[in-house]
N, CA, C and O atoms as a GROMACS GRO file, in nm:
protein
  600
    1MET      N    1   0.083  -0.119   0.000
    1MET     CA    2   0.000   0.000   0.000
    1MET      C    3   0.087   0.125   0.000
    1MET      O    4   0.060   0.221  -0.072
    2LEU      N    5   0.192   0.123   0.082
    2LEU     CA    6   0.279   0.239   0.090
    2LEU      C    7   0.346   0.266  -0.045
    2LEU      O    8   0.356   0.381  -0.088
    3GLU      N    9   0.390   0.160  -0.113
    3GLU     CA   10   0.453   0.177  -0.244
    3GLU      C   11   0.355   0.238  -0.344
    3GLU      O   12   0.392   0.325  -0.422
    4THR      N   13   0.230   0.194  -0.341
    4THR     CA   14   0.130   0.247  -0.432
    4THR      C   15   0.098   0.392  -0.400
    4THR      O   16   0.089   0.475  -0.491
    5LEU      N   17   0.080   0.424  -0.272
    5LEU     CA   18   0.055   0.563  -0.233
    5LEU      C   19   0.169   0.654  -0.279
    5LEU      O   20   0.145   0.764  -0.328
    6HIS      N   21   0.291   0.607  -0.262
    6HIS     CA   22   0.408   0.689  -0.295
    6HIS      C   23   0.431   0.699  -0.445
    6HIS      O   24   0.444   0.810  -0.498
    7SER      N   25   0.437   0.585  -0.514
    7SER     CA   26   0.484   0.584  -0.652
    7SER      C   27   0.374   0.589  -0.758
    7SER      O   28   0.397   0.643  -0.866
    8THR      N   29   0.258   0.536  -0.729
    8THR     CA   30   0.152   0.534  -0.830
    8THR      C   31   0.056   0.650  -0.810
    8THR      O   32   0.033   0.729  -0.902
    9LEU      N   33  -0.001   0.660  -0.691
    9LEU     CA   34  -0.097   0.768  -0.664
    9LEU      C   35  -0.029   0.901  -0.638
    9LEU      O   36  -0.085   1.007  -0.663
   10ARG      N   37   0.094   0.894  -0.586
   10ARG     CA   38   0.175   1.012  -0.555
   10ARG      C   39   0.096   1.113  -0.471
   10ARG      O   40   0.093   1.232  -0.500
   11CYS      N   41   0.033   1.062  -0.366
   11CYS     CA   42  -0.048   1.148  -0.281
   11CYS      C   43   0.018   1.166  -0.145
   11CYS      O   44   0.109   1.092  -0.107
   12ARG      N   45  -0.029   1.265  -0.073
   12ARG     CA   46   0.016   1.284   0.065
   12ARG      C   47  -0.069   1.196   0.153
   12ARG      O   48  -0.191   1.186   0.135
   13ALA      N   49  -0.006   1.132   0.249
   13ALA     CA   50  -0.081   1.044   0.338
   13ALA      C   51  -0.004   1.028   0.468
   13ALA      O   52   0.118   1.038   0.472
   14ILE      N   53  -0.078   1.002   0.572
   14ILE     CA   54  -0.017   0.962   0.699
   14ILE      C   55  -0.036   0.813   0.708
   14ILE      O   56  -0.149   0.764   0.701
   15PHE      N   57   0.072   0.741   0.724
   15PHE     CA   58   0.068   0.596   0.725
   15PHE      C   59   0.123   0.552   0.860
   15PHE      O   60   0.244   0.555   0.883
   16ALA      N   61   0.034   0.510   0.949
   16ALA     CA   62   0.077   0.470   1.084
   16ALA      C   63   0.096   0.319   1.089
   16ALA      O   64   0.008   0.244   1.046
   17THR      N   65   0.209   0.276   1.142
   17THR     CA   66   0.238   0.133   1.149
   17THR      C   67   0.338   0.104   1.259
   17THR      O   68   0.408   0.193   1.306
   18HIS      N   69   0.343  -0.022   1.299
   18HIS     CA   70   0.446  -0.066   1.393
   18HIS      C   71   0.557  -0.142   1.320
   18HIS      O   72   0.649  -0.191   1.384
   19PHE      N   73   0.549  -0.150   1.188
   19PHE     CA   74   0.654  -0.217   1.111
   19PHE      C   75   0.771  -0.121   1.092
   19PHE      O   76   0.769  -0.034   1.006
   20HIS      N   77   0.872  -0.138   1.175
   20HIS     CA   78   0.989  -0.051   1.170
   20HIS      C   79   1.060  -0.061   1.035
   20HIS      O   80   1.126   0.034   0.992
   21GLU      N   81   1.046  -0.176   0.969
   21GLU     CA   82   1.113  -0.196   0.840
   21GLU      C   83   1.063  -0.099   0.733
   21GLU      O   84   1.135  -0.072   0.637
   22LEU      N   85   0.941  -0.047   0.748
   22LEU     CA   86   0.888   0.045   0.649
   22LEU      C   87   0.971   0.173   0.641
   22LEU      O   88   0.981   0.234   0.534
   23ALA      N   89   1.031   0.214   0.752
   23ALA     CA   90   1.112   0.336   0.751
   23ALA      C   91   1.232   0.320   0.659
   23ALA      O   92   1.281   0.419   0.603
   24GLU      N   93   1.281   0.197   0.641
   24GLU     CA   94   1.395   0.174   0.553
   24GLU      C   95   1.361   0.202   0.408
   24GLU      O   96   1.451   0.225   0.326
   25LEU      N   97   1.232   0.200   0.374
   25LEU     CA   98   1.193   0.230   0.237
   25LEU      C   99   1.223   0.375   0.199
   25LEU      O  100   1.225   0.408   0.080
   26ALA      N  101   1.247   0.460   0.296
   26ALA     CA  102   1.283   0.600   0.267
   26ALA      C  103   1.412   0.606   0.187
   26ALA      O  104   1.437   0.705   0.118
   27ASN      N  105   1.495   0.502   0.195
   27ASN     CA  106   1.620   0.498   0.118
   27ASN      C  107   1.594   0.484  -0.031
   27ASN      O  108   1.678   0.523  -0.112
   28THR      N  109   1.479   0.426  -0.068
   28THR     CA  110   1.450   0.405  -0.209
   28THR      C  111   1.329   0.485  -0.258
   28THR      O  112   1.299   0.485  -0.378
   29MET      N  113   1.260   0.552  -0.168
   29MET     CA  114   1.143   0.633  -0.205
   29MET      C  115   1.171   0.778  -0.167
   29MET      O  116   1.162   0.814  -0.049
   30PRO      N  117   1.204   0.861  -0.263
   30PRO     CA  118   1.252   0.996  -0.234
   30PRO      C  119   1.153   1.086  -0.160
   30PRO      O  120   1.196   1.176  -0.087
   31ARG      N  121   1.022   1.066  -0.177
   31ARG     CA  122   0.926   1.154  -0.111
   31ARG      C  123   0.876   1.100   0.022
   31ARG      O  124   0.792   1.162   0.087
   32LEU      N  125   0.926   0.984   0.063
   32LEU     CA  126   0.886   0.925   0.190
   32LEU      C  127   0.969   0.987   0.302
   32LEU      O  128   1.092   0.984   0.298
   33THR      N  129   0.901   1.042   0.401
   33THR     CA  130   0.972   1.100   0.516
   33THR      C  131   0.914   1.045   0.645
   33THR      O  132   0.810   1.091   0.692
   34PRO      N  133   0.982   0.946   0.702
   34PRO     CA  134   0.932   0.886   0.827
   34PRO      C  135   0.934   0.984   0.944
   34PRO      O  136   1.024   1.067   0.957
   35HIS      N  137   0.833   0.973   1.027
   35HIS     CA  138   0.824   1.050   1.151
   35HIS      C  139   0.785   0.953   1.262
   35HIS      O  140   0.733   0.845   1.235
   36THR      N  141   0.810   0.990   1.383
   36THR     CA  142   0.778   0.905   1.497
   36THR      C  143   0.735   0.990   1.614
   36THR      O  144   0.750   1.112   1.612
   37MET      N  145   0.681   0.927   1.714
   37MET     CA  146   0.646   0.997   1.836
   37MET      C  147   0.770   1.008   1.924
   37MET      O  148   0.844   0.911   1.939
   38SER      N  149   0.791   1.123   1.980
   38SER     CA  150   0.904   1.144   2.070
   38SER      C  151   0.878   1.069   2.201
   38SER      O  152   0.770   1.078   2.259
   39VAL      N  153   0.980   0.994   2.245
   39VAL     CA  154   0.968   0.911   2.365
   39VAL      C  155   1.092   0.931   2.450
   39VAL      O  156   1.203   0.944   2.398
   40ARG      N  157   1.074   0.932   2.581
   40ARG     CA  158   1.187   0.938   2.675
   40ARG      C  159   1.175   0.822   2.772
   40ARG      O  160   1.066   0.782   2.810
   41GLU      N  161   1.288   0.770   2.811
   41GLU     CA  162   1.292   0.668   2.915
   41GLU      C  163   1.346   0.734   3.041
   41GLU      O  164   1.445   0.807   3.037
   42TRP      N  165   1.279   0.708   3.153
   42TRP     CA  166   1.320   0.768   3.279
   42TRP      C  167   1.291   0.669   3.392
   42TRP      O  168   1.177   0.632   3.416
   43LYS      N  169   1.396   0.627   3.459
   43LYS     CA  170   1.386   0.533   3.571
   43LYS      C  171   1.307   0.408   3.533
   43LYS      O  172   1.220   0.363   3.608
   44GLY      N  173   1.339   0.353   3.417
   44GLY     CA  174   1.274   0.230   3.372
   44GLY      C  175   1.135   0.249   3.316
   44GLY      O  176   1.071   0.151   3.275
   45GLN      N  177   1.087   0.369   3.312
   45GLN     CA  178   0.954   0.398   3.258
   45GLN      C  179   0.967   0.468   3.123
   45GLN      O  180   1.067   0.535   3.096
   46VAL      N  181   0.867   0.452   3.042
   46VAL     CA  182   0.863   0.520   2.913
   46VAL      C  183   0.765   0.634   2.923
   46VAL      O  184   0.652   0.618   2.970
   47ILE      N  185   0.810   0.750   2.879
   47ILE     CA  186   0.724   0.869   2.881
   47ILE      C  187   0.704   0.915   2.737
   47ILE      O  188   0.799   0.954   2.670
   48PHE      N  189   0.579   0.909   2.692
   48PHE     CA  190   0.548   0.953   2.557
   48PHE      C  191   0.532   1.105   2.560
   48PHE      O  192   0.452   1.158   2.638
   49GLN      N  193   0.607   1.174   2.476
   49GLN     CA  194   0.614   1.319   2.477
   49GLN      C  195   0.500   1.387   2.400
   49GLN      O  196   0.489   1.510   2.405
   50HIS      N  197   0.417   1.312   2.333
   50HIS     CA  198   0.305   1.367   2.255
   50HIS      C  199   0.355   1.469   2.153
   50HIS      O  200   0.294   1.574   2.133
   51GLU      N  201   0.467   1.434   2.088
   51GLU     CA  202   0.527   1.522   1.988
   51GLU      C  203   0.572   1.436   1.871
   51GLU      O  204   0.641   1.335   1.890
   52VAL      N  205   0.535   1.474   1.749
   52VAL     CA  206   0.579   1.404   1.630
   52VAL      C  207   0.711   1.467   1.584
   52VAL      O  208   0.720   1.589   1.568
   53VAL      N  209   0.812   1.382   1.562
   53VAL     CA  210   0.944   1.430   1.522
   53VAL      C  211   0.993   1.352   1.399
   53VAL      O  212   0.952   1.238   1.379
   54PRO      N  213   1.079   1.412   1.318
   54PRO     CA  214   1.133   1.341   1.201
   54PRO      C  215   1.214   1.219   1.245
   54PRO      O  216   1.276   1.219   1.352
   55GLY      N  217   1.213   1.117   1.160
   55GLY     CA  218   1.290   0.996   1.187
   55GLY      C  219   1.199   0.879   1.217
   55GLY      O  220   1.077   0.888   1.206
   56SER      N  221   1.260   0.768   1.256
   56SER     CA  222   1.182   0.648   1.289
   56SER      C  223   1.217   0.606   1.432
   56SER      O  224   1.321   0.643   1.486
   57ALA      N  225   1.128   0.529   1.491
   57ALA     CA  226   1.150   0.482   1.628
   57ALA      C  227   1.275   0.397   1.633
   57ALA      O  228   1.297   0.313   1.545
   58ARG      N  229   1.358   0.417   1.735
   58ARG     CA  230   1.481   0.339   1.744
   58ARG      C  231   1.456   0.202   1.806
   58ARG      O  232   1.543   0.115   1.802
   59ARG      N  233   1.338   0.183   1.864
   59ARG     CA  234   1.301   0.052   1.916
   59ARG      C  235   1.150   0.044   1.931
   59ARG      O  236   1.079   0.144   1.913
   60SER      N  237   1.101  -0.074   1.965
   60SER     CA  238   0.957  -0.094   1.978
   60SER      C  239   0.912  -0.056   2.118
   60SER      O  240   0.974  -0.092   2.218
   61TRP      N  241   0.802   0.018   2.124
   61TRP     CA  242   0.745   0.058   2.252
   61TRP      C  243   0.614  -0.014   2.280
   61TRP      O  244   0.542   0.022   2.373
   62GLY      N  245   0.582  -0.117   2.200
   62GLY     CA  246   0.455  -0.188   2.212
   62GLY      C  247   0.431  -0.249   2.349
   62GLY      O  248   0.318  -0.250   2.397
   63VAL      N  249   0.537  -0.301   2.413
   63VAL     CA  250   0.520  -0.361   2.546
   63VAL      C  251   0.477  -0.254   2.646
   63VAL      O  252   0.392  -0.279   2.731
   64HIS      N  253   0.536  -0.137   2.636
   64HIS     CA  254   0.500  -0.028   2.727
   64HIS      C  255   0.357   0.020   2.702
   64HIS      O  256   0.284   0.052   2.796
   65VAL      N  257   0.319   0.025   2.574
   65VAL     CA  258   0.183   0.065   2.540
   65VAL      C  259   0.084  -0.039   2.594
   65VAL      O  260  -0.022  -0.003   2.644
   66ALA      N  261   0.121  -0.167   2.584
   66ALA     CA  262   0.034  -0.273   2.637
   66ALA      C  263   0.013  -0.256   2.788
   66ALA      O  264  -0.098  -0.272   2.838
   67ARG      N  265   0.120  -0.224   2.859
   67ARG     CA  266   0.110  -0.204   3.004
   67ARG      C  267   0.016  -0.087   3.033
   67ARG      O  268  -0.071  -0.096   3.119
   68LEU      N  269   0.034   0.024   2.960
   68LEU     CA  270  -0.052   0.141   2.980
   68LEU      C  271  -0.198   0.110   2.947
   68LEU      O  272  -0.290   0.167   3.007
   69ALA      N  273  -0.219   0.018   2.852
   69ALA     CA  274  -0.355  -0.017   2.811
   69ALA      C  275  -0.421  -0.117   2.906
   69ALA      O  276  -0.538  -0.150   2.889
   70GLY      N  277  -0.346  -0.164   3.006
   70GLY     CA  278  -0.404  -0.253   3.104
   70GLY      C  279  -0.395  -0.402   3.071
   70GLY      O  280  -0.466  -0.483   3.130
   71VAL      N  281  -0.308  -0.438   2.978
   71VAL     CA  282  -0.287  -0.580   2.948
   71VAL      C  283  -0.233  -0.645   3.076
   71VAL      O  284  -0.148  -0.586   3.142
   72PRO      N  285  -0.279  -0.765   3.111
   72PRO     CA  286  -0.233  -0.829   3.235
   72PRO      C  287  -0.080  -0.838   3.244
   72PRO      O  288  -0.013  -0.868   3.145
   73GLU      N  289  -0.028  -0.813   3.363
   73GLU     CA  290   0.117  -0.805   3.384
   73GLU      C  291   0.193  -0.930   3.340
   73GLU      O  292   0.301  -0.917   3.283
   74PRO      N  293   0.142  -1.053   3.365
   74PRO     CA  294   0.217  -1.170   3.317
   74PRO      C  295   0.234  -1.170   3.164
   74PRO      O  296   0.338  -1.212   3.113
   75VAL      N  297   0.133  -1.123   3.093
   75VAL     CA  298   0.141  -1.116   2.947
   75VAL      C  299   0.244  -1.010   2.907
   75VAL      O  300   0.324  -1.033   2.815
   76VAL      N  301   0.242  -0.896   2.974
   76VAL     CA  302   0.336  -0.788   2.942
   76VAL      C  303   0.480  -0.833   2.970
   76VAL      O  304   0.570  -0.806   2.890
   77ARG      N  305   0.501  -0.903   3.084
   77ARG     CA  306   0.637  -0.950   3.117
   77ARG      C  307   0.688  -1.047   3.012
   77ARG      O  308   0.803  -1.039   2.968
   78ARG      N  309   0.602  -1.141   2.972
   78ARG     CA  310   0.645  -1.238   2.869
   78ARG      C  311   0.675  -1.167   2.738
   78ARG      O  312   0.775  -1.197   2.673
   79ALA      N  313   0.589  -1.076   2.698
   79ALA     CA  314   0.613  -1.000   2.574
   79ALA      C  315   0.744  -0.924   2.583
   79ALA      O  316   0.819  -0.916   2.486
   80GLY      N  317   0.772  -0.868   2.700
   80GLY     CA  318   0.899  -0.796   2.720
   80GLY      C  319   1.019  -0.887   2.704
   80GLY      O  320   1.119  -0.850   2.643
   81ARG      N  321   1.009  -1.009   2.760
   81ARG     CA  322   1.120  -1.105   2.746
   81ARG      C  323   1.140  -1.143   2.599
   81ARG      O  324   1.252  -1.149   2.551
   82LEU      N  325   1.029  -1.170   2.529
   82LEU     CA  326   1.039  -1.207   2.388
   82LEU      C  327   1.095  -1.093   2.304
   82LEU      O  328   1.179  -1.115   2.217
   83LEU      N  329   1.049  -0.972   2.330
   83LEU     CA  330   1.100  -0.857   2.256
   83LEU      C  331   1.249  -0.839   2.282
   83LEU      O  332   1.326  -0.812   2.189
   84GLY      N  333   1.291  -0.855   2.408
   84GLY     CA  334   1.434  -0.844   2.442
   84GLY      C  335   1.517  -0.946   2.366
   84GLY      O  336   1.625  -0.914   2.317
   85MET      N  337   1.466  -1.070   2.356
   85MET     CA  338   1.538  -1.173   2.282
   85MET      C  339   1.548  -1.137   2.134
   85MET      O  340   1.654  -1.153   2.073
   86LEU      N  341   1.439  -1.088   2.076
   86LEU     CA  342   1.440  -1.050   1.934
   86LEU      C  343   1.535  -0.934   1.909
   86LEU      O  344   1.610  -0.935   1.811
   87GLU      N  345   1.533  -0.834   1.997
   87GLU     CA  346   1.622  -0.718   1.979
   87GLU      C  347   1.767  -0.760   1.991
   87GLU      O  348   1.853  -0.711   1.916
   88LYS      N  349   1.795  -0.850   2.084
   88LYS     CA  350   1.933  -0.897   2.102
   88LYS      C  351   1.978  -0.977   1.980
   88LYS      O  352   2.090  -0.963   1.932
   89GLU      N  353   1.887  -1.062   1.930
   89GLU     CA  354   1.917  -1.150   1.817
   89GLU      C  355   1.945  -1.073   1.689
   89GLU      O  356   2.038  -1.105   1.615
   90ARG      N  357   1.865  -0.972   1.664
   90ARG     CA  358   1.880  -0.900   1.537
   90ARG      C  359   1.943  -0.763   1.551
   90ARG      O  360   1.963  -0.693   1.452
   91GLY      N  361   1.975  -0.723   1.672
   91GLY     CA  362   2.032  -0.591   1.691
   91GLY      C  363   1.928  -0.485   1.663
   91GLY      O  364   1.808  -0.512   1.671
   92ARG      N  365   1.971  -0.368   1.630
   92ARG     CA  366   1.877  -0.260   1.601
   92ARG      C  367   1.824  -0.269   1.460
   92ARG      O  368   1.720  -0.211   1.428
   93GLN      N  369   1.895  -0.342   1.374
   93GLN     CA  370   1.857  -0.349   1.234
   93GLN      C  371   1.778  -0.477   1.209
   93GLN      O  372   1.832  -0.586   1.225
   94ALA      N  373   1.656  -0.465   1.171
   94ALA     CA  374   1.574  -0.582   1.141
   94ALA      C  375   1.603  -0.628   0.998
   94ALA      O  376   1.630  -0.545   0.911
   95PRO      N  377   1.598  -0.758   0.974
   95PRO     CA  378   1.616  -0.805   0.837
   95PRO      C  379   1.502  -0.757   0.750
   95PRO      O  380   1.390  -0.741   0.799
   96PRO      N  381   1.527  -0.733   0.622
   96PRO     CA  382   1.419  -0.686   0.535
   96PRO      C  383   1.308  -0.789   0.525
   96PRO      O  384   1.333  -0.910   0.523
   97LEU      N  385   1.186  -0.740   0.519
   97LEU     CA  386   1.072  -0.830   0.506
   97LEU      C  387   1.058  -0.873   0.360
   97LEU      O  388   1.087  -0.795   0.270
   98PRO      N  389   1.014  -0.998   0.337
   98PRO     CA  390   0.994  -1.041   0.200
   98PRO      C  391   0.885  -0.963   0.128
   98PRO      O  392   0.873  -0.971   0.006
   99LEU      N  393   0.803  -0.887   0.204
   99LEU     CA  394   0.699  -0.805   0.143
   99LEU      C  395   0.757  -0.705   0.044
   99LEU      O  396   0.689  -0.665  -0.051
  100PHE      N  397   0.882  -0.664   0.066
  100PHE     CA  398   0.937  -0.556  -0.012
  100PHE      C  399   1.017  -0.605  -0.132
  100PHE      O  400   1.078  -0.524  -0.201
  101GLU      N  401   1.018  -0.736  -0.158
  101GLU     CA  402   1.086  -0.787  -0.275
  101GLU      C  403   1.003  -0.753  -0.398
  101GLU      O  404   0.883  -0.730  -0.388
  102GLN      N  405   1.066  -0.751  -0.512
  102GLN     CA  406   0.995  -0.725  -0.636
  102GLN      C  407   0.896  -0.838  -0.662
  102GLN      O  408   0.919  -0.951  -0.618
  103GLN      N  409   0.790  -0.810  -0.733
  103GLN     CA  410   0.686  -0.909  -0.760
  103GLN      C  411   0.745  -1.036  -0.822
  103GLN      O  412   0.705  -1.146  -0.782
  104ALA      N  413   0.836  -1.024  -0.917
  104ALA     CA  414   0.892  -1.142  -0.984
  104ALA      C  415   0.963  -1.232  -0.883
  104ALA      O  416   0.955  -1.354  -0.894
  105GLU      N  417   1.031  -1.173  -0.787
  105GLU     CA  418   1.102  -1.252  -0.688
  105GLU      C  419   1.004  -1.324  -0.596
  105GLU      O  420   1.029  -1.439  -0.558
  106VAL      N  421   0.895  -1.259  -0.560
  106VAL     CA  422   0.797  -1.319  -0.471
  106VAL      C  423   0.726  -1.434  -0.540
  106VAL      O  424   0.686  -1.531  -0.475
  107ALA      N  425   0.709  -1.426  -0.671
  107ALA     CA  426   0.633  -1.526  -0.745
  107ALA      C  427   0.711  -1.655  -0.769
  107ALA      O  428   0.652  -1.752  -0.819
  108GLN      N  429   0.838  -1.662  -0.737
  108GLN     CA  430   0.914  -1.783  -0.761
  108GLN      C  431   0.854  -1.899  -0.682
  108GLN      O  432   0.803  -1.882  -0.572
  109ASP      N  433   0.862  -2.018  -0.742
  109ASP     CA  434   0.811  -2.137  -0.675
  109ASP      C  435   0.894  -2.172  -0.554
  109ASP      O  436   1.017  -2.164  -0.556
  110THR      N  437   0.826  -2.211  -0.448
  110THR     CA  438   0.895  -2.262  -0.330
  110THR      C  439   0.888  -2.413  -0.336
  110THR      O  440   0.807  -2.466  -0.412
  111PRO      N  441   0.970  -2.485  -0.257
  111PRO     CA  442   0.961  -2.631  -0.259
  111PRO      C  443   0.821  -2.682  -0.228
  111PRO      O  444   0.778  -2.782  -0.287
  112ALA      N  445   0.748  -2.616  -0.139
  112ALA     CA  446   0.613  -2.660  -0.106
  112ALA      C  447   0.521  -2.649  -0.227
  112ALA      O  448   0.439  -2.737  -0.252
  113GLN      N  449   0.535  -2.540  -0.305
  113GLN     CA  450   0.452  -2.524  -0.423
  113GLN      C  451   0.486  -2.628  -0.528
  113GLN      O  452   0.397  -2.681  -0.595
  114ALA      N  453   0.614  -2.659  -0.543
  114ALA     CA  454   0.658  -2.756  -0.644
  114ALA      C  455   0.605  -2.895  -0.613
  114ALA      O  456   0.591  -2.976  -0.704
  115ALA      N  457   0.576  -2.925  -0.487
  115ALA     CA  458   0.532  -3.058  -0.447
  115ALA      C  459   0.382  -3.079  -0.463
  115ALA      O  460   0.334  -3.189  -0.436
  116VAL      N  461   0.308  -2.980  -0.506
  116VAL     CA  462   0.163  -2.994  -0.522
  116VAL      C  463   0.136  -3.083  -0.644
  116VAL      O  464   0.182  -3.053  -0.754
  117PRO      N  465   0.061  -3.191  -0.624
  117PRO     CA  466   0.032  -3.282  -0.737
  117PRO      C  467  -0.046  -3.209  -0.846
  117PRO      O  468  -0.134  -3.128  -0.818
  118PRO      N  469  -0.013  -3.238  -0.972
  118PRO     CA  470  -0.083  -3.174  -1.083
  118PRO      C  471  -0.234  -3.194  -1.078
  118PRO      O  472  -0.310  -3.105  -1.118
  119ALA      N  473  -0.279  -3.310  -1.030
  119ALA     CA  474  -0.425  -3.335  -1.023
  119ALA      C  475  -0.493  -3.234  -0.931
  119ALA      O  476  -0.604  -3.189  -0.959
  120ALA      N  477  -0.426  -3.199  -0.821
  120ALA     CA  478  -0.483  -3.100  -0.728
  120ALA      C  479  -0.488  -2.963  -0.793
  120ALA      O  480  -0.586  -2.891  -0.780
  121LEU      N  481  -0.382  -2.927  -0.864
  121LEU     CA  482  -0.380  -2.798  -0.934
  121LEU      C  483  -0.490  -2.793  -1.041
  121LEU      O  484  -0.558  -2.691  -1.056
  122ASP      N  485  -0.507  -2.902  -1.115
  122ASP     CA  486  -0.612  -2.907  -1.217
  122ASP      C  487  -0.749  -2.888  -1.155
  122ASP      O  488  -0.833  -2.815  -1.207
  123MET      N  489  -0.771  -2.956  -1.041
  123MET     CA  490  -0.900  -2.945  -0.973
  123MET      C  491  -0.926  -2.801  -0.929
  123MET      O  492  -1.036  -2.749  -0.946
  124LEU      N  493  -0.825  -2.737  -0.874
  124LEU     CA  494  -0.840  -2.599  -0.828
  124LEU      C  495  -0.868  -2.504  -0.944
  124LEU      O  496  -0.949  -2.412  -0.930
  125GLU      N  497  -0.802  -2.527  -1.057
  125GLU     CA  498  -0.821  -2.439  -1.172
  125GLU      C  499  -0.963  -2.447  -1.227
  125GLU      O  500  -1.015  -2.348  -1.278
  126THR      N  501  -1.026  -2.564  -1.217
  126THR     CA  502  -1.160  -2.581  -1.274
  126THR      C  503  -1.272  -2.543  -1.178
  126THR      O  504  -1.388  -2.532  -1.218
  127LEU      N  505  -1.238  -2.523  -1.052
  127LEU     CA  506  -1.342  -2.490  -0.953
  127LEU      C  507  -1.391  -2.347  -0.967
  127LEU      O  508  -1.312  -2.256  -0.994
  128ASP      N  509  -1.519  -2.329  -0.950
  128ASP     CA  510  -1.578  -2.195  -0.940
  128ASP      C  511  -1.638  -2.185  -0.801
  128ASP      O  512  -1.752  -2.227  -0.780
  129PRO      N  513  -1.564  -2.130  -0.703
  129PRO     CA  514  -1.611  -2.128  -0.564
  129PRO      C  515  -1.748  -2.064  -0.547
  129PRO      O  516  -1.824  -2.103  -0.459
  130ASP      N  517  -1.779  -1.966  -0.630
  130ASP     CA  518  -1.907  -1.896  -0.617
  130ASP      C  519  -2.025  -1.984  -0.661
  130ASP      O  520  -2.139  -1.956  -0.625
  131ALA      N  521  -1.997  -2.089  -0.739
  131ALA     CA  522  -2.105  -2.174  -0.789
  131ALA      C  523  -2.125  -2.299  -0.701
  131ALA      O  524  -2.216  -2.377  -0.727
  132LEU      N  525  -2.043  -2.317  -0.600
  132LEU     CA  526  -2.050  -2.437  -0.516
  132LEU      C  527  -2.144  -2.416  -0.398
  132LEU      O  528  -2.146  -2.311  -0.335
  133SER      N  529  -2.221  -2.520  -0.370
  133SER     CA  530  -2.300  -2.518  -0.246
  133SER      C  531  -2.203  -2.546  -0.131
  133SER      O  532  -2.093  -2.597  -0.154
  134PRO      N  533  -2.241  -2.513  -0.010
  134PRO     CA  534  -2.152  -2.544   0.104
  134PRO      C  535  -2.116  -2.692   0.110
  134PRO      O  536  -2.003  -2.728   0.141
  135ARG      N  537  -2.213  -2.779   0.083
  135ARG     CA  538  -2.189  -2.923   0.087
  135ARG      C  539  -2.087  -2.965  -0.020
  135ARG      O  540  -1.995  -3.042   0.009
  136THR      N  541  -2.103  -2.916  -0.142
  136THR     CA  542  -2.012  -2.949  -0.251
  136THR      C  543  -1.872  -2.894  -0.222
  136THR      O  544  -1.772  -2.960  -0.250
  137ALA      N  545  -1.866  -2.772  -0.168
  137ALA     CA  546  -1.735  -2.713  -0.134
  137ALA      C  547  -1.663  -2.800  -0.032
  137ALA      O  548  -1.543  -2.822  -0.043
  138LEU      N  549  -1.736  -2.850   0.067
  138LEU     CA  550  -1.676  -2.937   0.169
  138LEU      C  551  -1.625  -3.066   0.106
  138LEU      O  552  -1.516  -3.113   0.138
  139GLU      N  553  -1.705  -3.124   0.016
  139GLU     CA  554  -1.662  -3.246  -0.053
  139GLU      C  555  -1.535  -3.222  -0.134
  139GLU      O  556  -1.445  -3.306  -0.136
  140MET      N  557  -1.528  -3.108  -0.201
  140MET     CA  558  -1.409  -3.074  -0.280
  140MET      C  559  -1.285  -3.059  -0.191
  140MET      O  560  -1.175  -3.100  -0.228
  141LEU      N  561  -1.305  -2.999  -0.074
  141LEU     CA  562  -1.192  -2.986   0.019
  141LEU      C  563  -1.139  -3.122   0.061
  141LEU      O  564  -1.018  -3.142   0.069
  142TYR      N  565  -1.229  -3.214   0.089
  142TYR     CA  566  -1.186  -3.349   0.126
  142TYR      C  567  -1.112  -3.417   0.010
  142TYR      O  568  -1.012  -3.484   0.033
  143LYS      N  569  -1.160  -3.398  -0.113
  143LYS     CA  570  -1.091  -3.457  -0.229
  143LYS      C  571  -0.951  -3.397  -0.245
  143LYS      O  572  -0.855  -3.469  -0.271
  144LEU      N  573  -0.941  -3.265  -0.229
  144LEU     CA  574  -0.810  -3.200  -0.240
  144LEU      C  575  -0.716  -3.249  -0.131
  144LEU      O  576  -0.597  -3.274  -0.155
  145LYS      N  577  -0.770  -3.263  -0.012
  145LYS     CA  578  -0.687  -3.310   0.100
  145LYS      C  579  -0.633  -3.450   0.070
  145LYS      O  580  -0.517  -3.480   0.098
  146LYS      N  581  -0.719  -3.534   0.014
  146LYS     CA  582  -0.678  -3.670  -0.021
  146LYS      C  583  -0.568  -3.668  -0.127
  146LYS      O  584  -0.473  -3.746  -0.120
  147LEU      N  585  -0.581  -3.578  -0.226
  147LEU     CA  586  -0.479  -3.567  -0.331
  147LEU      C  587  -0.344  -3.518  -0.276
  147LEU      O  588  -0.239  -3.554  -0.328
  148LEU      N  589  -0.348  -3.437  -0.172
  148LEU     CA  590  -0.225  -3.380  -0.117
  148LEU      C  591  -0.153  -3.470  -0.019
  148LEU      O  592  -0.038  -3.446   0.016
  149LYS      N  593  -0.223  -3.576   0.027
  149LYS     CA  594  -0.157  -3.668   0.121
  149LYS      C  595  -0.046  -3.744   0.050
  149LYS      O  596  -0.063  -3.788  -0.063
  150PRO      N  597   0.068  -3.760   0.118
  150PRO     CA  598   0.179  -3.834   0.055
  150PRO      C  599   0.152  -3.982   0.037
  150PRO      O  600   0.236  -4.055  -0.014
   0.00000   0.00000   0.00000
């Protein structure tokens, strides 16, 4: 969506997301200017400054937002541990998401796709889901499942 807004529609938009990787698209999209909410940490607490500033968030504040929203503390603690492990594992730089690969690259066959029996593909190509009754659709699912079993 961001690519279309930027390159095809060429419109102004506010695009709010928690995907930090989207800020990296500013390197390839000249009119994209990431902004973030100003945040301060003080004595182990996060203080949201209610100010929009240029740049992208240097880390995720979702665990702190969850705590403020009243998510149960055991859930918040576990999320904090998981986030800490992810941040340690990948550092500050997240690996690029496959979402941002070119369409041709995304369309390449994966081993799972290559293993689909031709009979199952033929069946799927001939199906018209809108013309099937619920009972017939269920029967077709069972037939496909049988075709996919090794």
